[in-house]
Backbone as numpy.savetxt, mean C-alpha at the origin, in Angstrom:
# Nx Ny Nz CAx CAy CAz Cx Cy Cz
7.62 -25.13 -31.20 8.77 -25.40 -30.35 8.73 -24.46 -29.15
8.89 -25.02 -27.97 8.88 -24.23 -26.74 10.25 -23.64 -26.48
10.29 -22.39 -25.99 11.58 -21.80 -25.66 12.18 -22.48 -24.43
13.48 -22.41 -24.29 14.17 -22.98 -23.13 13.71 -22.26 -21.87
13.60 -23.00 -20.79 13.20 -22.41 -19.51 14.17 -22.82 -18.42
14.14 -22.07 -17.36 14.91 -22.37 -16.15 13.90 -22.69 -15.06
14.09 -23.76 -14.35 13.21 -24.10 -13.22 13.95 -23.81 -11.92
13.27 -23.08 -11.03 13.88 -22.70 -9.75 12.92 -23.06 -8.63
13.41 -23.74 -7.64 12.64 -24.05 -6.45 12.98 -22.98 -5.42
11.99 -22.21 -4.95 12.29 -21.09 -4.04 13.10 -21.48 -2.81
12.85 -22.68 -2.28 13.57 -23.08 -1.06 15.04 -23.40 -1.33
15.44 -23.50 -2.61 16.85 -23.69 -2.96 17.62 -22.37 -2.92
16.90 -21.26 -2.83 17.53 -19.94 -2.84 17.62 -19.38 -1.44
18.53 -18.44 -1.26 18.54 -17.63 -0.05 17.18 -16.92 0.01
16.55 -16.82 1.19 15.23 -16.21 1.26 15.16 -14.81 0.62
16.19 -14.01 0.78 16.19 -12.66 0.18 16.19 -12.76 -1.35
16.96 -13.72 -1.90 16.99 -13.89 -3.35 15.65 -14.41 -3.87
15.02 -15.29 -3.12 13.70 -15.81 -3.53 12.68 -14.68 -3.55
12.72 -13.82 -2.52 11.81 -12.67 -2.47 12.05 -11.74 -3.66
13.31 -11.46 -3.95 13.63 -10.58 -5.08 13.15 -11.17 -6.40
13.26 -12.48 -6.53 12.77 -13.14 -7.74 11.26 -12.97 -7.85
10.54 -13.20 -6.75 9.08 -13.06 -6.75 8.65 -11.65 -7.13
9.23 -10.63 -6.49 8.75 -9.27 -6.74 9.20 -8.74 -8.10
10.20 -9.39 -8.71 10.57 -8.97 -10.05 9.76 -9.72 -11.11
9.08 -10.81 -10.71 8.24 -11.57 -11.63 6.79 -11.11 -11.59
6.30 -10.76 -10.42 4.91 -10.32 -10.27 4.90 -8.81 -10.41
4.86 -8.35 -11.66 4.94 -6.92 -11.96 3.95 -6.54 -13.06
3.55 -5.30 -13.14 3.72 -4.28 -12.11 2.75 -4.51 -10.96
3.10 -4.05 -9.78 2.25 -4.19 -8.61 1.76 -2.82 -8.17
0.48 -2.69 -7.84 0.01 -1.41 -7.33 0.64 -1.13 -5.97
0.75 0.13 -5.64 1.30 0.54 -4.34 0.15 0.99 -3.44
0.01 0.31 -2.33 -0.99 0.73 -1.33 -0.30 1.64 -0.33
-0.53 2.94 -0.48 0.10 3.93 0.40 -0.82 4.11 1.59
-0.53 3.37 2.66 -1.45 3.26 3.79 -1.20 4.33 4.84
-2.23 5.10 5.12 -2.14 6.04 6.24 -2.90 5.44 7.42
-2.30 5.59 8.61 -2.89 5.09 9.84 -2.63 6.12 10.94
-3.30 5.89 12.05 -3.08 6.74 13.23 -2.99 5.83 14.45
-2.04 6.12 15.32 -1.89 5.33 16.54 -2.99 5.66 17.54
-3.25 4.73 18.43 -4.27 4.95 19.45 -3.96 6.18 20.29
-2.67 6.50 20.42 -2.27 7.68 21.19 -2.00 8.90 20.31
-2.36 8.82 19.00 -2.35 10.01 18.16 -1.35 10.17 17.04
-0.16 9.54 17.07 0.80 9.78 15.98 0.29 9.30 14.62
0.51 10.13 13.60 0.14 9.78 12.23 1.27 8.98 11.60
0.89 8.10 10.68 1.86 7.29 9.95 1.38 7.12 8.52
2.30 7.14 7.58 1.98 6.77 6.21 3.17 6.02 5.64
2.88 4.90 4.97 3.95 4.06 4.42 3.43 3.35 3.17
4.31 3.17 2.17 3.91 2.47 0.95 4.08 0.96 1.07
3.14 0.22 0.49 3.19 -1.24 0.49 2.97 -1.75 -0.93
4.04 -2.28 -1.55 3.90 -2.80 -2.90 3.29 -4.20 -2.96
2.95 -4.77 -1.81 2.19 -6.01 -1.77 0.78 -5.62 -1.32
0.01 -5.12 -2.28 -1.32 -4.56 -2.05 -2.22 -4.94 -3.22
-3.49 -5.19 -2.93 -4.43 -5.45 -4.01 -5.84 -5.55 -3.47
-6.79 -5.56 -4.40 -8.17 -5.86 -4.07 -8.33 -7.37 -3.97
-9.17 -7.83 -3.04 -9.33 -9.27 -2.86 -10.77 -9.75 -2.89
-11.74 -8.85 -2.89 -13.13 -9.29 -2.89 -14.00 -8.23 -3.55
-14.96 -8.70 -4.37 -15.89 -7.77 -4.99 -17.21 -7.68 -4.23
-17.41 -8.53 -3.23 -18.58 -8.44 -2.36 -18.07 -7.87 -1.05
-18.74 -6.85 -0.55 -18.16 -6.14 0.59 -16.72 -5.80 0.23
-16.56 -4.90 -0.73 -15.26 -4.57 -1.31 -14.16 -4.61 -0.26
-13.15 -5.43 -0.51 -12.07 -5.65 0.45 -10.74 -5.49 -0.25
-9.81 -4.82 0.43 -8.44 -4.68 -0.05 -7.50 -5.30 0.97
-6.26 -5.53 0.54 -5.28 -6.19 1.39 -3.93 -5.50 1.23
-3.23 -5.33 2.35 -1.82 -4.98 2.30 -1.06 -6.04 3.10
0.14 -6.32 2.65 0.99 -7.28 3.34 2.11 -6.49 3.99
2.20 -6.60 5.31 3.12 -5.79 6.10 4.21 -6.68 6.69
5.46 -6.35 6.36 6.59 -7.06 6.94 6.98 -6.45 8.27
8.11 -6.86 8.77 8.63 -6.32 10.03 9.78 -5.39 9.76
10.09 -4.57 10.74 11.24 -3.68 10.67 12.13 -4.02 11.85
13.32 -4.52 11.54 14.28 -4.89 12.58 13.66 -5.83 13.61
12.85 -6.78 13.12 12.24 -7.78 14.00 11.02 -7.33 14.75
10.58 -6.09 14.54 9.43 -5.55 15.25 8.30 -5.23 14.26
7.04 -5.29 14.71 5.93 -4.93 13.82 6.07 -3.48 13.35
5.74 -3.24 12.09 5.77 -1.86 11.57 4.61 -1.08 12.17
4.77 0.25 12.16 3.75 1.13 12.74 2.38 0.93 12.09
2.36 0.66 10.79 1.09 0.46 10.10 0.32 -0.69 10.73
0.99 -1.82 10.98 0.33 -2.98 11.58 -0.12 -2.65 13.01
0.76 -2.03 13.76 0.42 -1.67 15.14 -0.81 -0.77 15.17
-0.82 0.26 14.34 -1.92 1.21 14.33 -3.23 0.57 13.85
-3.15 -0.24 12.78 -4.35 -0.89 12.27 -4.94 -1.83 13.31
-4.06 -2.49 14.04 -4.52 -3.39 15.10 -5.19 -2.60 16.22
-4.59 -1.48 16.61 -5.12 -0.69 17.73 -6.42 0.04 17.38
-6.51 0.57 16.17 -7.66 1.43 15.84 -8.68 0.77 14.92
-8.25 -0.27 14.18 -9.16 -0.95 13.27 -9.47 -0.17 12.01
-8.59 0.78 11.65 -8.86 1.63 10.49 -7.56 1.92 9.73
-7.72 2.18 8.43 -6.62 2.68 7.62 -7.21 3.30 6.36
-6.38 4.06 5.66 -6.76 4.63 4.38 -5.70 4.24 3.37
-6.13 3.75 2.21 -5.21 3.48 1.12 -5.26 4.68 0.18
-4.12 5.31 -0.01 -3.97 6.43 -0.93 -3.28 5.91 -2.18
-3.81 6.23 -3.33 -3.20 5.77 -4.58 -2.13 6.78 -4.99
-0.97 6.26 -5.35 0.17 7.09 -5.73 0.12 7.38 -7.23
0.19 8.66 -7.58 0.33 9.04 -8.99 1.73 9.60 -9.21
2.01 9.96 -10.46 3.35 10.43 -10.80 3.78 11.64 -9.97
2.84 12.53 -9.67 3.18 13.73 -8.90 3.54 13.43 -7.45
3.09 12.29 -6.93 3.32 11.95 -5.52 4.45 10.94 -5.32
5.07 10.49 -6.41 6.08 9.43 -6.32 7.23 9.80 -5.39
7.75 11.01 -5.50 8.89 11.40 -4.67 8.51 11.42 -3.19
7.34 11.96 -2.86 6.89 11.99 -1.47 6.66 10.58 -0.95
6.10 9.72 -1.78 5.89 8.32 -1.38 7.21 7.67 -1.04
8.23 7.94 -1.83 9.54 7.36 -1.59 10.11 7.83 -0.24
9.89 9.08 0.11 10.35 9.60 1.42 9.69 8.81 2.55
8.40 8.51 2.40 7.68 7.82 3.48 8.05 6.35 3.61
8.85 5.84 2.68 9.26 4.44 2.78 10.43 4.25 3.73
10.97 5.33 4.25 12.09 5.24 5.18 11.70 4.60 6.50
12.70 4.21 7.25 12.46 3.61 8.57 12.49 4.71 9.62
11.30 5.23 9.90 11.17 6.33 10.85 10.66 5.82 12.19
11.04 6.50 13.25 10.57 6.14 14.59 9.05 6.34 14.68
8.44 5.65 15.63 6.98 5.68 15.80 6.43 7.10 15.91
7.14 7.97 16.60 6.63 9.32 16.83 6.95 10.31 15.71
7.59 9.85 14.63 7.88 10.71 13.49 6.66 10.74 12.57
6.20 11.93 12.25 5.04 12.10 11.37 5.55 12.12 9.92
5.33 11.02 9.20 5.81 10.91 7.83 5.11 11.88 6.89
3.89 12.28 7.22 3.21 13.31 6.42 4.05 14.58 6.43
4.46 15.01 7.62 5.30 16.21 7.74 6.64 16.02 7.06
7.26 14.87 7.29 8.59 14.60 6.74 8.57 14.69 5.21
7.47 14.23 4.58 7.37 14.22 3.12 6.69 15.47 2.56
6.30 16.40 3.44 5.64 17.63 2.99 4.25 17.39 2.44
3.54 16.45 3.03 2.20 16.09 2.56 1.12 16.73 3.41
0.17 17.38 2.77 -1.00 17.90 3.47 -1.99 16.75 3.67
-2.70 16.79 4.79 -3.72 15.78 5.06 -5.10 16.35 4.73
-6.04 15.44 4.53 -7.45 15.79 4.38 -8.22 14.87 5.31
-9.27 15.40 5.90 -10.08 14.58 6.80 -10.80 13.50 6.02
-10.92 12.34 6.65 -11.76 11.28 6.12 -13.16 11.49 6.70
-14.11 10.70 6.26 -15.49 10.86 6.71 -15.92 9.72 7.63
-15.59 8.48 7.22 -16.05 7.32 7.98 -15.01 6.74 8.92
-13.76 7.18 8.80 -12.70 6.73 9.70 -11.98 7.97 10.23
-11.27 7.80 11.33 -10.53 8.92 11.93 -9.20 9.19 11.23
-8.73 8.22 10.48 -7.44 8.32 9.82 -7.52 9.35 8.68
-6.60 10.31 8.64 -6.60 11.26 7.52 -6.06 10.62 6.26
-6.34 11.25 5.14 -5.85 10.79 3.86 -4.89 11.83 3.30
-4.19 11.48 2.24 -3.30 12.42 1.57 -4.17 13.36 0.74
-4.12 14.64 1.03 -4.99 15.60 0.34 -4.80 15.58 -1.16
-3.57 15.39 -1.62 -3.27 15.43 -3.05 -3.45 14.08 -3.76
-3.80 13.03 -3.02 -3.96 11.72 -3.65 -5.13 11.74 -4.63
-4.94 11.20 -5.82 -6.03 11.19 -6.78 -7.19 10.29 -6.36
-6.88 9.25 -5.59 -7.88 8.33 -5.07 -7.47 7.93 -3.66
-8.44 7.86 -2.77 -8.19 7.35 -1.42 -9.37 6.47 -1.04
-9.06 5.37 -0.35 -10.07 4.41 0.07 -10.07 4.35 1.59
-11.16 4.77 2.20 -11.31 4.64 3.64 -11.66 3.19 3.95
-10.92 2.58 4.88 -11.09 1.15 5.14 -11.24 0.84 6.62
-12.07 -0.14 6.91 -12.25 -0.69 8.25 -11.60 -2.06 8.27
-10.69 -2.29 9.20 -10.01 -3.58 9.30 -11.04 -4.69 9.55
-10.96 -5.76 8.74 -11.84 -6.91 8.94 -11.08 -8.13 9.43
-9.81 -8.25 9.01 -9.00 -9.37 9.45 -7.53 -8.97 9.48
-6.81 -9.51 10.44 -5.35 -9.40 10.50 -4.84 -10.83 10.58
-4.10 -11.23 9.54 -3.75 -12.64 9.39 -2.23 -12.80 9.26
-1.57 -13.39 10.25 -0.15 -13.70 10.09 0.04 -14.71 8.96
1.02 -14.47 8.10 1.32 -15.40 7.02 2.23 -16.48 7.59
1.77 -17.71 7.55 2.45 -18.83 8.19 3.93 -18.92 7.78
4.78 -19.09 8.76 6.22 -19.30 8.58 6.94 -18.12 7.93
6.38 -16.91 8.08 7.03 -15.70 7.56 6.96 -14.61 8.61
7.55 -13.48 8.30 7.45 -12.31 9.18 6.43 -11.32 8.64
5.56 -11.78 7.74 4.54 -10.91 7.14 3.17 -11.13 7.77
2.38 -10.08 7.74 1.00 -10.13 8.22 0.12 -9.44 7.21
-0.99 -10.08 6.86 -1.97 -9.47 5.96 -2.96 -8.66 6.76
-3.22 -7.46 6.28 -4.29 -6.64 6.84 -5.35 -6.53 5.77
-6.53 -7.04 6.05 -7.66 -6.93 5.14 -8.60 -5.86 5.65
-9.09 -5.05 4.74 -9.99 -3.98 5.15 -11.14 -3.82 4.17
-12.33 -3.59 4.71 -13.51 -3.33 3.90 -13.50 -1.86 3.49
-13.68 -1.61 2.21 -13.70 -0.24 1.71 -15.05 0.39 2.08
-14.98 1.45 2.89 -16.19 2.14 3.33 -16.54 3.32 2.42
-15.51 3.93 1.82 -15.74 5.12 1.01 -14.56 5.36 0.08
-14.87 5.79 -1.14 -13.85 6.22 -2.11 -13.83 7.74 -2.14
-12.66 8.33 -2.25 -12.49 9.75 -2.56 -11.76 9.77 -3.90
-12.37 10.37 -4.92 -11.82 10.34 -6.27 -11.73 11.77 -6.80
-10.55 12.13 -7.29 -10.35 13.46 -7.86 -11.32 13.65 -9.04
-11.93 14.82 -9.08 -12.85 15.14 -10.18 -12.15 14.97 -11.52
-12.86 14.41 -12.47 -12.33 14.22 -13.80 -11.75 12.84 -14.05
-11.53 12.05 -13.00 -10.94 10.72 -13.16 -11.99 9.64 -13.45
-13.23 9.89 -13.07 -14.27 8.89 -13.21 -14.93 8.99 -14.57
-14.90 7.90 -15.32 -15.54 7.85 -16.63 -17.05 7.72 -16.47
-17.81 8.02 -17.51 -19.27 7.85 -17.43 -19.70 6.42 -17.09
-18.85 5.44 -17.41 -19.20 4.04 -17.11 -18.90 3.65 -15.66
-18.45 4.62 -14.84 -18.19 4.36 -13.43 -16.81 3.81 -13.13
-15.93 3.75 -14.12 -14.58 3.27 -13.91 -13.59 4.44 -13.97
-12.43 4.23 -13.36 -11.38 5.24 -13.35 -10.67 5.26 -14.70
-10.38 6.44 -15.20 -9.59 6.59 -16.42 -8.11 6.53 -16.01
-7.49 5.38 -16.24 -6.11 5.15 -15.78 -5.12 6.09 -16.45
-5.40 6.51 -17.68 -4.47 7.42 -18.35 -4.46 8.79 -17.68
-5.59 9.20 -17.13 -5.63 10.46 -16.38 -5.13 10.29 -14.95
-5.33 9.10 -14.39 -4.85 8.81 -13.03 -3.33 8.85 -12.97
-2.65 8.32 -13.99 -1.19 8.25 -14.04 -0.62 7.55 -12.80
-1.05 6.30 -12.54 -0.58 5.60 -11.35 0.88 5.19 -11.47
1.50 5.03 -10.32 2.87 4.53 -10.24 2.79 3.12 -9.67
3.49 2.19 -10.31 3.49 0.80 -9.87 4.91 0.38 -9.52
5.00 -0.66 -8.73 6.30 -1.16 -8.26 6.75 -2.31 -9.15
8.03 -2.31 -9.47 8.66 -3.41 -10.17 9.62 -4.07 -9.19
10.65 -4.75 -9.70 11.65 -5.35 -8.82 12.70 -4.34 -8.43
13.50 -4.66 -7.43 14.57 -3.77 -6.99 14.06 -2.39 -6.63
14.75 -1.37 -7.14 14.35 0.02 -6.89 13.63 0.61 -8.08
12.99 -0.23 -8.88 12.36 0.23 -10.11 10.85 0.42 -9.94
10.35 1.44 -10.63 8.92 1.74 -10.66 8.47 1.77 -12.10
7.17 1.69 -12.31 6.63 1.75 -13.67 5.50 2.76 -13.72
5.33 3.34 -14.90 4.21 4.25 -15.16 3.52 3.77 -16.42
2.32 4.25 -16.67 1.62 3.85 -17.89 2.28 4.49 -19.10
2.22 3.76 -20.23 2.72 4.33 -21.47 4.16 3.93 -21.72
């Protein structure tokens, strides 16, 4: 016997309610904490819970960037101008700082400073990474794709280099998630941790 179900057509809902339904159903979601730099120098870092890997050939990751007050977010602007970004993986120790960087800050506000985050130089891109991040992926923008009929834009980037904290890599070449202690996004203001 099948349990009772509710059928919902997204277009029957207010767009905000449909979005909330989606992000509470597709859980947990990894957080792509993207650091970028503007062509004129300002640093930016912001978390994106619509993030994932999309290709195993020419390793590619994706973040989905919405708008802020009808304008492109700094991450999109910077990625478009420089063609580079770094994805920093958020662990339990960085959750509070990540939350600070989710605020709506002016273009010239350095979110690294605001959140008390030290930077570390990248090797293949000019964009710095979060020094304390357990994993960081240096990425070169390969595509910027507006999502049809929405205010979202996908940024796809080829992973050029991984930075991995010592002790996280298993002998089989995979990350030990229990040691990584990643933080994932749920619906609303909720986050999830392993265990």
